[in-house]
N, C-alpha and C positions, 0 to 999 in steps of 0.2 A: 504494500500500500504506500503510495507516495506521501511524502511529508505534508503536502498541502491538503490532502484528503483527511488526514488525521486532525489537522488544525481546524478545518471547517466543520467537522462533525460536532464539535462542542458548541452548544447554543450560545453561550456567552461570547465565544470567539467570533461567531457569525454576527452577533448583534453589534459587536465592536468593529468588526472588519468593514461593514457597509459604510458607516460614516467616514472611516479612514480612506476607503477606496473612492468615495465621492470627493474627498479633499485632494486626492492625487490628480484628479482631472484627467485620468488616463483613457477614459472611454467617452464617446459622444453623449451618452445618456447622463453621465456624471457631470459633464460640463454644462449641459442644459439645465439640470437640477440646480447646480451650484450658482451659476450666473443668473438663472431665473429667480431663485429665492433672494439672492443678494440684490438684484435690480428691483424686484418688487418691494423689498424692505426699504431700500433707499428712496423709492418713488413714493411710498406711503408716509415715511417718517418726516415730520416737520424739520426744516433746516435748523431752526433754533435749538432743537433737541441735540443735534450734533455739535453745535457751538458750545453747549454747556457740558459736554461729555469730557471726562478726564483724558489727558494726553498720556497714551501708553507707549509712545515710540521709544524704542531702545536707542536708536540713533540720536534722538534729541537729548536723551539723558546723558549719553556718553560724550557727544560732540557739540551739543548746544544748538544743532540744526538738524533737519531731516530732509533728504531729497524728495520725499513724498508727502511732506507736510501739507495738509489742505486738500489732498487728492480725494478723500472720501467725501468731504464737504463739497468739493467742486463737482463731483459726479452727482451727488444728491441735488445740488442746485441746477445742474444741467437737466436732470430728470424731471425737475419741477418747471423747466422751461426758462430759467433765469441764466442766460448765457453769459451776461456781463459779470454776474457774481461768480459763476463757475470759473471763468478765466481769472478773476481776482483771487480766488482761493488757490488755484494751481493751473498753470497754462496747459498742462498735459491731461487735465481731467476730461476734457471733451474727447480727445483722441482715444483715451483709455475706455471711455463709455462706448464709443463707436466700435472699437475693436471687440469689446466684450459682446456687443449686440451682433456684430458680424459672425462671431464664433457661435453664438446661440442659433442664429438663423441657419448657418451652414450645417451645424450638427443636427438641427431639427429637420432640415430637408433630407439629410442623409438617413436619419432614423425613419422618416416617413417613407422614403424610397425603399429602404431595406425591409420594412414591414410589408409593403406592397409586393415586393419580389418573393417574400417567403410564403405568400398565400397561394 
């Protein structure tokens, strides 16, 4: 019996392995779930909520600045339709949101095509 089969037979291991496998973003379905949940959360969340959230950046704590500081708030502002604020938070927040959207669309199309082919 391969090592992977013994690992997945345990219910606890299977319950833990699914979220971990989603976070690896290794399969199209995982990327659609991850970016879909993240995008929906940021689209629903009020921007002021993110402004009052604690800063958890390790880079900022170590070096006093972070190359991605403001990216989450910028993507949230972009999803709310406020492009000017999104650019003010971080210049790359709009390209990041568009790339994530392109990945979700590409993977969704490939999942739909593969499900049609398997029927």
